[in-house]
N, C-alpha and C positions, 0 to 999 in steps of 0.2 A: 638089427636095424631099430634105428632112435628116430622118430617122430618129435619134431620140434615145431607146435605153431605158431608162427610173430615172426617178422621176424624184422624185430623193433628193436634196442639197446639190450634187451633182456637174451631174445630170441638168438640172434648173431652172437656173442658170446656165451651162450647153450650147445648151440651148434660146434663152431669156433675150434674147444676144447673138448670136446668130443669126437668129433672127425680128425685133429688132431693128434688124438690117442688111437687112432687107426681104426674109429670106429667108422658103419658107415651111418651117413642121416640125410635123412628125407624131412628138409623145410618147407614146407605152408608158407605162403606171404597171397595174399589174395587184389595185394596193391599193381600192378595202376585197373588190372580188370575191373575190381569193386573196389571203390573208397570208399573212403570212414569223413566222415561231414568235417574234419580237423586237420588232416594229410593233405595236399596238392602235387604230391609226384610220387613217383614210382619205388624211390630210394630205398633200399632199405637204413633203420635208426635215421629218419626223417626226426628233423627236429621239427617240432608243429609248435614247440614256446617259446622259453628265447633261447638263445646262441649263445648263451653261457654256462658251461659244465663249475660252474662256480670253484671256490677259493684254491688255487692251486699253491695255500704257502705251508707244507709240512707243521707245524702248528696248530691249522685248524682242522677239525674235525675231518673236514671235507677236503683236507692235502692226504691224511691222516689215512683216508680208505683209500686214495687214488695210488699208497705208495701200496699201500697190499695187495691194488689192482695188478697195479703194475706186475710186481713179485712175480702175480698166477699168471700170468701172461695177457693182458689184456687187448683183445684188438681195436676197442672200442681208442682207450687212451692209447695205443701207438699210431691210429690214423690221428688220432685229435691232433696231436702234439706235429705228424707232419702238416695239418690246413687251420694251425693257428690262429688266430687276427689276434690285436691289441683288446683287452680287457681288464686292466691294472693288476688286483693281483686276483683275480679269477681268470681260468681258463676257459676264453671262447674259440668259436672256431666257427671257419667260413663252412659255413652250413650245405649251398649246392657243392661244394667238392667235398667233403665231409661224404655226406650221404653217396656219394655217385664211388666214390673211396673206397668205403664198407661192402657198396654193393656190390664191385668187380671184385674184389676179393673174395669175396661170399662164394659168388658162381663161377670163383676161378679153384676152392677147390677141387683134389680128386674126391673126396671121401664125401662132399656132399652133393647132392642131389637138390634144386632146386626147384619146386611146382606153383606154379602163378594160378591156384585156386583156392575155391575157402572153402576154408576145411568141416565138415560138417558134425551131428554127433552124433547121426548114425554110419560117421569112417569111425570116428573114436570108439562106438562100441564092437565095430567090428576086431578093430585092433586088436581093444583091450581084452577082449574070447581068444585072442589071438597070441594070447601072453608081449605083444609087445611093450617099448617104451614110448610114453606119451610124455611130451613137454609141454604145457598152456604157456605158451611166451602171450598172448594176446592182450594186454594191456588192458588203458584206458576206456578203448572203444571196442569191446569187446564184439562181434555182433549176438544179437537179440537168440538166434536159437542156440546159440552154444554158451553164452552166459545163462538162457534157460537153463540147457540143460546141464551146466556146473552146478545149478544151484539149487538140484532139483537131488546130485547126486552127491550133494554136500550136504545138505538135509537143510539148511541154512537160507535166510534168506538174502539176498543181493544189499549190499549196499552201497551209498548212491556219497559222492562228494562231487563237486564241479571246478576243474582247472580253468583258468582263464590266459588268451594270449591277449600283450599289451602293441598298439599299436604300432607301425614303420615308416618311417619320413626316409627324405631323399639326403642326402645328406647338403645339396645345392643349395636344396630350399631351406635350411636353416639357416637365420640373419647372423654372423657368430660378430658383429658387434654386440652384438647383446650377450648371445648365450659363446661361456671362451671355458676352455679348457684346463682344468686342471683332475686330479685323485683327490680324495676327502683328505687334511693333513700330509698334503704331497704324498702319496704312498702309491705307489705305480707308475708314477709316470703322470702325463696329461691325457690319455687314454678316453678317459670319460669328457662330455662335451653338458654345459651345463647352466640352463634354462634360471635366473635370479627374478626373484618375487620379491615388489615392497608389499609393503601389508596393506594397499591396499588395491594394488594389482593382485593380493592372494586370496582377498575375502569377497572380490569379484567372480573371482574362479572358482569356487569354492561352492559360491554360492548358485554358479551358474550348472556347475556340475551336480548340485541335489537332486533342480528343478528339471534334469534334463531325460530326455525322457530312454525307455529302457529300450532290446527289443524284446517283443513276445518270445517267450519258450516255446520249441515245436513241442512232440512228442516222443522224439527217440531221447531228448534230453531228460525227459519226467518219467520217463518209466516203459509209457506205452500205455494206451486203452487197455482198461483192466476187463477181464470178463462181470459177465454180469451188468455192467455202467449202461446205460441205454445213449448218454450225452460224456463226452470226456472232456475237460477244459486243461488244455496243458500248461496254463501259466497257476491254473492252481493246485494244479501235483505237483509241477515244477517246484512249488513257494515250499510244499510239503513235505519235497526225498528235499528240496537240497543243504547241503552242510558243506560251507568253505571248510576247505584245509587253509588253518590261517594264514600261510605264506601266502594260498592265491588269492587272495581277497578282491575283489574288483571293487580299483580306485572310488567309487562312486556309496560303494557300502559302508566303508574307511570314514568316509567323508560326514555320510547320512551321522554317525559317532558323534561330532560334534565341530564346530567352525577350526579347530588350530590341531586337529589328531589328524592331517595328514602333515605339518608344518611342523610336530613333536614325534610322526610315524617317516611318512616314504617323504615325506620332499622336505628330512630337516636336513639344514646348515650348517650342523656341525662343522669345524675343519676344512673348512671350505671362505673366500675369500675372492669379492666382484672386483674385479678389476679396474670399475671404469668407479667405482669411490672407496675403495680401501676398506670395507666393512664388510662383515658377519652378510648377505641378505638375509632376510624373514627368510624367505622356505625358498627351495629352488629344485628343480626337477631332472634328477638325470639323464643325458643321452650315451646310447656304447654299441657303438659300432659294432654290425651287422655283417659285412663280409672284409678278406683283408684288402679291401682299398679304399676302404672307408668309405665308401656313395649312401651305402642307407645306415639309419641310424633309428634306434627301439627305444623307444620311452620307458625307463626302468621301472620298472613296480606302478606299470600304469591298467595292468588288466584291468576291464571292461567288457560291461552288459549294454553300453550304450548304443541306442541304431547307430550306423555309420554317418550319418548326416550329421546325428548329436556331436559325435567324436570328432570332426571335422569344425566344426563350427567352436566347441569347448575349449581343444585342444588347441585352437590357435587365439586363445583369448592366453595363453601363456607364454612372460616374453624370450622371444629369439624366435616363437614358429610361429607368425601372425600368418605369416607364407606360407607355410607350411604342405607339402606335396605329399601325402597318403598314398603309400603302392600295398601297406597291409592294413584294415584297422580290428581293432582286438575283437574278439569273438569267446563267446564260452560256450565247455564244452561237459561232457559228463565225464566222472570218470570212475570204472566198477573196480572193487577191491573182494576180496574173504576177509574173513572173522578169520584168520592167520590164527589166533591160536586153539579155537576149535576144532578151525577143519583141516590142519598140516601139520605133520610132523618137523620136530628139529631138521630136515634132512629137504623138505617144503615140498614130501609126499601129500596127497590128499589123506587121512587116514581114513575113509571109507571105501574108498578105489584103487586097491590092488597094480603097480603098474602106472599111476599120471601122479604126476608130477605138477608142482606149480612156480612161474617162477614172474620174477621184474614188479611191476606194478600192482597184479590180480593178486599179492600177498598179502601184501599193505606196509610198501614201502614205498616214500615220493620222492622222485627227480628224475632225470637221469642216470647223473651213476647212479646211486642206489639201483636201479633199475639192472644196471648191467652189473653193478654185486653182485645181486642175488643170480644174477646167470650165469657165472660166472665161477658160484659158487655152485649152483643148480647140475653144471654140469661135470666142476672136480666131483662134486659126490657119485653121477651117476657112474663116471668114469672107473670109481672104485671100486662099486658095486660090480660090472659090468666082468673086472680081471679078477671076481673072487673072493674081496678082502673087504674088511668093514670100516666103510670109512669116521674120521673123527673126526666131530665139529671144535670151529678155529674158538680158541679161550675167547671166555668173557671180556675179557680187558682190552682186547682187538678193536677194533671199528666194525668189519664182520658182525666178528661174535656179536657187537654190540644189538649189533642191526635184526641176527638171528634170537637172540633172546628177549626180543621191541617183540617179536612177530611171535615168543612162544611165553610170554608170560599172562600165566593163567590171573590177574589180581581182577578180579569185578573191576569192571568199566562200559562205556562205551569206546569199541576201539575204534584205532586212527589210524589211518598213514604217521608216518614219521619218516623225514632225516637222521639224515646222521646230524650229532650233536652234542656236547659236551656232558648231557644229561643225561645222553646212553651212554656215553662211560661208567665206570661204577669208578664211585671214588676214592684213593688210595687211604690202603689203613693210618688210624692216625688219627690225631686231630690236628686238621692243615687250614689255617688262617686264612689265611693271601690267597686270592683266589688265582693271580699269577703261579705259585709254585704248587697252589695244587695241578693246574689244567700240565705245567710242566712233568708233572708225575704220574698224570696220565696218561700224556705222551710217552713216558718212558715206562712204565707199565704194559703199553699197548705195542709197543718195539717187542720186547724182551718176551713178551708172551709168541707175536710174529711171528719170529723165528724159530723158538722151540717149537710151535706147535707146526715150522713149515719144513724146518731141518726131520721130524721125528713122524708125521707123515707118511703114509706107504705109497712108494713106488704103483706109479700107473701108466710109467713110458712104454710104446707097444711095441 
């Protein structure tokens, strides 16, 4: 019996792969009996942030990773394809239908027993004493007791950074006489809506954004009360602990860097043309559909820590959103991960705890797809060992191999979570100066290495 803890993206992939190989799996998921500060349903693999699984183009690192995952039998990608919503070049899904379908398929698997209960350190110790295999896939909102246990067992302090969620508005409340449908450079159709700023409206928006009141930090975000402290100030602890991942920095924090930081970043208007003027807008906020019916739209790259009332006031200053009805406000929440190079081996096993595997975002990857990929990888490696065979690591040239290499990189640095990206894929041999050619060769090397590895890997069929 393999015990998997957490039914997020990584946990469902691990459970699915182990169960499909004929091994019994016990899957613990405490929701909905006990909720987290970020989740709203009891669905497995609930999308708590964006409903985008990033690019599906095979010529991108994210697209390459998806190809590899699909070849390994990804449950997440198979279900995502069934519930895809328009998102340009990205793979967007209807979050409710996606989560419900994942939950149904996992619960229906004859080799998976789902336990709606909180997994505790006492359970972990008891199972390890019996020689059981445990896979921790509890993600960024691991419970405090389990996180403290993992911290003690690995001998390292936990590390934190903070994810953020963008607001969502009703489609009918968007002024489409102002907001126009277009993808940048007309790539991917008209899946996005664009709210165009002129210089005056942009500068007013940025000024109010920077001045707006932030939501106070809570104890769970700041790590909780410290032993020996007579008083505990969550905000001070938040400011001490917070480490924003560059891809999820709150929009107000970006705006504080300079008046035009958004115009050159999140709101860059390059590749867009305002049909009212025939010109490129000074800046543009993009909206992406949140469901297949396009009744909801999220504000792209507008993760925020503003108070909810302030969010309504400030975002209604955006052209086209003057009467926007918000069905979800942006929130910020804690993420937890291990210092993988020192804690985990190349199979994601905890070096100091035989029988314990960690996967998903706890390993130090960032993103839904990357987390699911680590779940597939953990399940695949575990199944190979259960069959009495020696697992093989994916080649460095592959997308999955590059993520594993990141988690194993011993270079002295402040280890931080990472998305799959061009920089993780190794450079081709020789001197290649042209960027497009270099990327083409990286992709070619990745495809060749993956196919060789896949066909040479030991069989683990049940």
